C-alpha angles and dihedrals in degrees: 000000000000089000090054091049090050091053090051092048092046090051091052090049093050089048091052091049091048088050091050092052096046089045087074091071096137122198117214112211112199095164093232123151094040130115119251111272093006117144113252090225103160097354112159092005092293129113114242128196121199093347120129138182123236137189094233095215090061088077107044126189099031143094087273088073095037092049096055111120101172140358120359105293137075132180125236141177110256115248089352089284127140117287136191145194129208134167118259164271092032098008095243102100121118119246143161127239108209109170146322141191111243132189136167116251099209112345126072113219092029113172120219120190109203115192134181122205134188113203092333096314117115110238102164140019130173130173117209129183120214140178134212096246098084147328124291119205111224122191107212105165094193100173131198098004132149099201133033118193135190126198120178129191148149128020132126124276110259092212102255116159091207098076148309141232145092097287118142126209123224131188137167095017117183121215134162128203094195123095120220112227115258111270087233090064092054092045093053090049090052093047092046090051091049092050096050091045089052092049091050091051092049089051091054092042107043092175092060111115120206126193 
């Protein structure tokens, strides 16, 4: 009976480990296939507020062009105002924010406050500073959040004649909608397996003394 229970627990542990591995199914968002200045709306299965796509070459010279990592399109926050991302369809799904390439559109030394919330509670916040000269890849690793926000401000105009403002540029953003199982769940499974295995060994070896 203990042997059967061990097999069941081992199966559950392997399932948890497989789930943990599949949970790292990252989604690369490159903002391709959208019209210039079109709202992202439900792009990639996420809900976007005040985020737009742009064919980078439409505003040249600028940080839009310099911030392009792949393809032809980038994303930006409209009018330099706050922007957010949630997981659809009702915006309450858990997701992970792994990384993004960020650039300033017009102001060198632009500050971007990036925050991750879960059900209204602030879990993560990180302030990054970017220039217009090229993209910087930032690893955020905001895990298990329901809302991601961006707020940009400050900086000094780089002197572009194509525009001005505190917009930031984003390309090749990595998100994940999967949730990694809690470490405690895996730990309990491992401890339970070890306990049953020990009991099985003691049953097979009645002279074994423990303690």
